[in-house]
N, C-alpha and C positions, 0 to 999 in steps of 0.2 A: 853141552859143547855145541859149537856151530862153526861154520866155514866162511864166515863173512870176508875175512881178509883175502883168502884165495879167490873168491868170487870177485871181489873188488879189483884185485890184480889182474885177473882174466879179462875183466872189462877194460882195463888200462886207464882207470880214473883215480883221481885223488880222493882222499877222505872228504874234502870239501865239496867236490862234484857229486860224490855219492850222497852226502848229507842233503844237498840241494835237490837231488833227484827223488829222494824218499821222504823228504819233509822233516828233517831233524837237523841238529847241529853237528859240526865236525867233531866236537867233543864227545857226542853221543857215539859217533862211529868209532872213535878211538876206544871208548869204554867197551862197546860190543866186541871189537877186535881183541881186547885184552881179557875177555871172558865174562863180561856182564851179560846176563840173560837177554836174548833178542826176542822181544815179544812177538807173538804170531802175527799181529797186525803190521809190525814193521817188516817181518819176513815176507808177508804178502806184498808189501811195497817194494822190497828188494827184488822179488820175483818179476814184478811188473816193470821196474826200472830196467833190470837186466834184459828183459824181452824187448823193451824199446830200443835197446842198443844191439839187439840180434843175438843175444845170449839166452838160450832156452834152458832154464833151471826150474826146479820144483822144491818142495819143502824138504825132500830127502837130500837135496844137494846142500841145503842150509843146515839142517840138523842132524845129517848122517855122521856116523862115528869116523868115517875115513873121508880124506880130502877128495872131493868129487873130480871126476874127470870131465872137464867142461869143454864143450864144443860150441863154437859159434855157428849159427845157421848161415846159409848163404845170404849175402846182402841182396837187396832187391835189385840193384843195378846188375850184379853178377848173375842172379837168377834170370833176369830178363835177357841178358846176352846169351846165356845157355839155351834159352828157349826160342831165340830168334834164329831162323835158318839163314845161313850165309849164301851169298851169291857166288856160285862157282861157275865160271865160264870156260 
């Protein structure tokens, strides 16, 4: 059992976009979402792809028995604004 579909939905991408991001076909994504075993190498690619879109996950999020509570990390722009002092006069 894996949680590929909730992860994809949390990323806000289509099966086609996820497939392109991890180097497989849209059909593969559909099969994985319907229960076909997700190989560890593909899981690694999902983790890297999610990270590139700002979603920090690990193998436990993919293979865990419960749907993961996914949190996006702050975007670089939002983090930059938070770290920049404002001019108050």
